[in-house]
N, C-alpha and C positions, 0 to 999 in steps of 0.2 A: 415653622410648622408647614408652610407651603412648599418648602424644599424637600420634605420627607416623601418618600415614595408611597404611592397609594396602593400598590399591589405588593404582596410579599413574594419575592423571588429568592430562590436558593442562591446563596452567595458561596461560590466554590472556595474551598480551602486550598492553600498551596500544599504541595506534596510534603514539605518539611513540617507544616502545621499538622497535617494528618498523621504523620509519623509520631510527632510529639504527643498528640491526643491518644493514639493507640498505646504508646509507651506508658503514659500516665494512667490510663484506664487499666492496663495490665498490672501495674504496680499497686494500684488501689485494690484490685480484685485479689491479688496475692496477699496483701496485708489483711484483708477481710478473712480470707481462708485461714491464714495463720492464727488470727485472733480466735476464730471459731474452734480451730484445732486445739489451741492452748486451753480454751474454756472447757472443751470436752475432756482433755487429758487431766485437767485439774479436777473436774467433777469425778472422773473415774478413780483418781487417787484418793478422794476423800469420802466417797459414798459407796455403799454396798450395791452391787449391780442388780441383785435379785429384788431387794425391797425398796431401794432408793433412800434408805436411812443412812445417816452418817456411819462411817466405818470406825474401826479401832483408832486409827491415826487422828481423825477429826475429833472423836470423842476425847482422847487424851488431851488434845489442844484445848477443847472447851472446858474440861475439868480443871486443867491448870489455870486457865483464865478465871474460872469461877472461884477457885481456891484463892488466887491472888486478890480478887475483889472481896471475898469474905474476910480475908486477913486484914485488908485495909479498913473495911467497914465493921470489923469485929462481929461478923455474921456467921451464919451456918449454911450448910448445903447438905444434901443427901444424895447418895448413889445407891440405886437399887439394882441388884443383879438378878436376872430372871433366866431360868432354865425350864424348858418344856419337858415335863416328866413323860417318859415313854415315847419320845419323838422318833427314836430309831425304829420302833415297831411300825410306825406309820410308813416310813420309807421302805421297810422290809415287806410289809403287807400290800401296800398300794403303789409303790414306786416313787421315784424321786420327783416326778411331775406333780403328784398329789402332795408330797412333802413341801414342794415349793409353793403350792397354793396355800397350804396351811401357814407357812412362814409369812407370806404376803398378808394373809388375813390377820394373823397375830400382830404384825407390824401396824396395820391400819387400826386395829383395836387399841394398841398401846398409845398411838398418837392421840386417840380420843380421850385418853385418861390424864393427859398432862396439859400444862399451860404452854403458851407460845414461847416463853422464855426457857423452858425446859428442853432437854435433848433426849431423844430416844435413838439408840444406836444398836446396830447388830454387830456383835463381835465375830460371829461365824457360827455355822451349824445352827443350833437352836438356842444360842446364848445371846441375850439382849442386856443392855445396860441403860438405865434411865437416870439422867442427871437432873435432880430437882434443885434448881437454883434458888437461893434465898429462902431456905426453909427456916421457919421460926423455931419449931420444936419437933422432937421425935414423933409425936402423935400425928403431925401433918404428913410426914413420910409414910407412917403406918397406914393412914387413911388412904393414901394413893396406892399403896401396895394391896390393900384390901379391895379397892376398886378394880385394880388390874386383875387380881385373882378372879373376881366375879365376872369381869368382861371376857377374859380369856377362856374361862370354863364354859361359857355359853356354846351351844352346839354350832358346828360349822358345816355348811353344805359343801360337800366336795364333789358333787356331780353324781350322775348315775343313781339318783335317789338314795344316796348314802350321806350320812352325817357323822361327824367325829366330835369328840369332846377332848380337849386338852386340859391338863392340869399343870399350872405353873408353880415352880418353887421360886420364892422371892426372898432375897436377903437384903438387909438394909445396913448401910454404913453412913455415919454422920461425920462431917467435918465441923469442928476439930476433935470431937469426942472420941472417935475411933481411929483417927489418923490425920496427919497434916500434909500428906502428899498422895498423889495418885497411886503409887505403889502400895502404900499402907492401906 
């Protein structure tokens, strides 16, 4: 202990050590940038840019996984298909910026209607699919569809002291009753 210096002095690095530290730090920074880019590209490939919801590709993967689980456990699942009636008129009358606001609001409302294990996805345009994992009976899916209709029908503030009301059409398909694959 008595041989330890009492003041902290900067210990100079040799030129070769400095070069090595710079090389290592550059490699680490590059690896971090690549990792971030990969995560961003992966997110872009699986999620809808406008709503942040899973896209068609990720939905299909989740449905296939859910079907495999239901098959193993001899369970059921439901897929709800939702289309916004008259949405084209919103874009035509108010423009695509307002249409985008409506789609984001509908997305948020749909997320409030499902459990954490369920998936709400946007297929494109005004089409959404809701995967209800581990549904016990048709009535359960029907109750969720009714809740979705009620929530989406509520008026939406679109700015400039205007409100809109959207009416969704919702179809329900059950596994295995209505099909045993995503395509069916």
